[in-house]
C-alpha positions in Angstrom: 3.3 -32.2 -8.0 2.5 -28.4 -8.4 -0.3 -27.0 -6.5 -3.3 -26.5 -8.4 -3.8 -22.9 -7.6 -0.1 -22.1 -9.5 -1.4 -23.0 -12.8 -4.6 -21.0 -12.7 -3.6 -17.9 -14.9 -0.9 -20.2 -16.8 -4.3 -22.5 -17.9 -6.3 -19.8 -19.1 -3.7 -18.0 -21.6 -2.9 -21.5 -22.8 -6.2 -21.7 -24.2 -6.2 -17.6 -25.3 -3.5 -16.6 -27.9 -5.1 -13.9 -28.4 -4.8 -12.7 -24.9 -1.6 -13.5 -24.7 -0.4 -11.3 -27.5 -2.0 -8.7 -26.3 -1.2 -8.8 -22.8 2.5 -8.8 -24.7 1.7 -5.7 -26.6 0.6 -3.9 -23.7 3.7 -4.5 -21.6 5.9 -3.9 -24.8 3.9 -0.8 -25.0 5.3 0.2 -21.5 8.8 -0.5 -22.3 9.0 1.6 -25.5 7.2 4.3 -23.6 10.0 4.1 -20.8 12.9 3.9 -23.8 11.3 7.2 -25.3 11.3 8.8 -22.1 14.5 8.4 -21.0 15.8 9.5 -24.1 13.5 12.7 -24.0 14.8 13.8 -21.1 18.1 13.2 -22.2 17.9 15.7 -25.2 15.9 18.1 -22.7 19.1 18.0 -21.1 21.4 19.0 -23.9 18.5 21.4 -24.9 17.3 20.0 -28.1 14.2 20.9 -27.5 12.8 19.9 -30.8 13.7 16.2 -30.6 12.5 16.3 -27.3 8.9 17.1 -28.2 9.2 14.8 -31.1 9.5 12.0 -27.8 7.0 13.4 -25.9 4.5 13.3 -28.4 5.3 9.3 -28.9 5.0 8.5 -25.1 1.5 10.6 -25.3 0.8 8.1 -28.3 2.0 5.5 -26.5 0.0 6.1 -23.2 -3.2 6.1 -25.3 -2.2 2.9 -27.1 -1.7 1.0 -23.9 -5.2 2.6 -22.4 -6.5 0.8 -25.3 -5.0 -2.3 -25.0 -5.4 -2.5 -21.1 -9.3 -2.2 -22.3 -9.3 -5.1 -24.8 -7.2 -7.6 -22.5 -9.9 -6.6 -19.5 -12.9 -7.7 -21.7 -11.3 -10.6 -23.0 -10.1 -11.1 -19.3 -14.2 -11.5 -18.0 -14.6 -13.7 -21.4 -12.0 -16.3 -20.2 -11.4 -16.4 -17.2 -13.0 -18.6 -15.1 -12.4 -17.7 -11.2 -13.1 -14.4 -10.0 -10.0 -14.2 -7.5 -7.6 -14.7 -10.0 -9.1 -12.3 -12.9 -9.2 -9.5 -10.2 -5.6 -10.5 -9.4 -5.1 -9.9 -13.2 -6.8 -7.1 -13.6 -5.4 -5.1 -10.5 -1.5 -6.1 -12.1 -2.8 -4.4 -15.2 -4.1 -1.1 -14.0 -1.2 -0.6 -11.3 1.5 -1.4 -14.7 -0.9 1.1 -16.8 -0.4 3.8 -13.7 3.3 3.7 -14.0 2.9 4.6 -17.9 0.6 7.3 -16.9 3.2 8.9 -14.3 5.9 8.7 -17.4 3.8 10.8 -19.5 2.4 13.0 -17.1 6.4 13.6 -15.9 7.3 14.4 -19.8 4.2 16.6 -20.4 5.6 18.6 -17.5 8.7 19.2 -18.8 7.1 20.0 -22.0 4.5 22.6 -20.2 6.6 24.1 -17.8 10.4 24.0 -19.1 11.9 23.8 -15.8 15.7 24.9 -15.9 18.2 22.5 -15.0 21.4 23.5 -13.9 24.6 22.6 -15.3 25.8 21.1 -11.9 23.4 18.4 -11.5 22.7 17.4 -15.0 24.4 14.5 -15.2 22.8 13.2 -11.7 19.2 14.2 -13.6 20.0 11.6 -15.9 21.1 9.2 -13.4 18.0 9.2 -12.0 15.9 8.9 -15.0 18.3 6.1 -15.9 17.4 4.2 -12.3 13.7 5.3 -12.6 13.2 3.8 -16.3 15.4 0.6 -15.2 13.1 0.1 -12.4 10.6 -0.1 -15.4 12.2 -2.5 -17.5 12.3 -4.8 -14.7 8.4 -4.4 -13.7 8.1 -5.0 -17.0 9.9 -8.8 -17.3 8.6 -9.2 -13.5 4.9 -9.0 -15.2 6.0 -11.2 -17.7 7.8 -13.4 -15.5 4.3 -13.8 -13.5 2.2 -14.9 -16.6 5.0 -17.5 -17.9 7.6 -18.2 -15.6 6.7 -17.6 -12.3 9.8 -19.0 -10.6 12.0 -16.1 -12.3 9.4 -13.1 -10.4 11.7 -13.3 -7.4 15.0 -12.0 -9.1 13.2 -9.4 -11.4 11.6 -7.9 -7.8 14.9 -7.7 -6.4 16.0 -5.4 -9.6 13.4 -3.2 -9.1 14.1 -2.7 -5.5 17.8 -2.2 -6.4 16.9 0.4 -8.6 14.7 2.0 -6.7 16.8 2.6 -4.1 19.7 3.8 -6.3 17.0 6.2 -7.7 16.2 7.8 -4.0 20.3 7.7 -3.6 20.4 10.3 -6.7 17.3 12.0 -5.6 18.6 13.2 -2.5 21.9 13.7 -3.5 20.4 16.5 -6.5 17.8 17.6 -3.7 21.1 18.5 -1.4 22.8 20.4 -4.4 20.0 22.4 -5.1 18.9 23.7 -2.0 22.7 24.1 -0.8 23.1 26.0 -3.9 23.7 30.0 -3.8 23.4 30.4 -7.4 19.5 29.6 -7.4 16.5 31.5 -5.7 14.0 29.3 -3.8 11.3 29.5 -6.3 13.9 28.0 -8.6 15.0 25.3 -6.2 10.9 24.5 -5.4 10.7 24.5 -9.4 13.2 21.7 -9.9 12.5 20.2 -6.7 9.1 19.0 -7.8 10.3 17.3 -11.4 12.8 15.5 -9.3 9.9 14.6 -6.6 7.8 12.9 -10.4 11.0 11.3 -11.6 11.3 9.5 -8.4 7.7 8.6 -8.0 8.3 6.5 -11.2 10.6 4.6 -9.8 8.6 3.7 -6.5 5.5 3.2 -8.7 7.3 0.7 -9.9 8.1 -0.9 -6.9 4.6 -1.1 -5.9 3.7 -3.6 -8.6 6.8 -5.8 -7.7 5.7 -5.7 -4.0 2.0 -6.5 -5.5 3.3 -9.4 -7.2 4.9 -10.8 -4.5 1.7 -11.2 -2.7 -0.2 -12.8 -6.1 2.8 -15.1 -6.2 2.2 -15.9 -2.9 -1.4 -16.9 -3.3 -0.7 -18.6 -6.0 1.8 -21.1 -4.2 -0.5 -20.9 -1.2 
């Protein structure tokens, strides 16, 4: 028979379909924002700034929606979840997942406001970095869902988060080397571009942090 702790979270969600639905909607919103962000940066690199701006505005709206959903879920958790320890883990998980979306929104806003000039020779690699960072977010969302619904699948998805985070580091390092080795860019341009590469890398870093937290929560449930 499975240890009693393993079922604490699941028993609560079985009793509260509304809570389960809101958490799913919250995670859907993060996923959608990640996908819109990826498409927005694609448009930015193609210099289609009209379409980019539409995606940036949509990401901003999704961030606001996620904040509202998170607060709704938190209020529901206080009403429904009996054990403070389990409630604290879930609240922290939601807040840290929301932080990933905040970074996504802040990054695309930075592109919109500062309009960094991305040289053609790193265009492809910048989009590769965006793809790896958003892939880590997609796996993070799946990991969080698994924590609530299918805890045995968590480990596989955390492994995928780690893979995409490492790939983002690899691509990011390549971009920075190309930037600072370039003789066509002045130092100010190099630093400006590098700042945005750091922002893109931080998305995968924060997604990996969420995965690390879930690893701990799973151990606590199975202990």
